[in-house]
N, C-alpha and C positions, 0 to 999 in steps of 0.2 A: 841659947848658946849653940855655937857651932865648933866643930873641931876639924882640923885640916887633914886628919887621918881617915875620916869617915866618908865612905862613898856616897852616902845619902846627903850629908851636909854639903858636899862639893858639887852636887848636881845643879843644873840650872833651875831657876825658880819655876818654870813651866813644868818641868819633870817632877819636881817636888809636889806641886799642886795636883798633878795627875796621880801620883802615888798616894797622896792623902785621900783622894776620892775613891780610889780602888780599895784602900785599906778600910775606909768607912763602909763601903758596900760589903766587903768581906765580913766585918763585924756584925752588920745588920743581917746578912745572910746566915750566919752561924749563930745568931741570937746571943752574941756576946761570948761564946765559947772560945773563939779565936783570940779575943782580947785577954781572957783569963789565962789561956795557954801561953801566949806571948809574954805577958807580964809576970806570970807565976813561975814559969819553967825555963826561961831563956835569960842569958846574961846580957846586961845592958851597960853602956858607957856611962860613967858618973857625970861626965860633962854635958853630953848632948842627948843622952837617954835613948840613943839608937842601939840596935843590936851590935854586940862586939864582933860578930862574924862579918859585919859590913866595914870593919876598920882594917886598914892596910897594916901588915906586919912584916918584919924582916924575917930572914930564914931562921934566925935563932929564936923567934917567937915574940920578941919585944916589939912594941909599937914603933911605927916609923914616924919620927918627929922632925 
């Protein structure tokens, strides 16, 4: 699923593939600690499962729809 407020979802496909490779290397390099920290301690979007910090917001804090 994708959402239109997410900077990661709206990137071109080539950029997303590069990001996936880099994240995979990060997880391998940290022996899974990066994955546990990201999944366990950071908030994610229920629609696309990306970090909420990557979503565009209005000045009042609500999501830009």
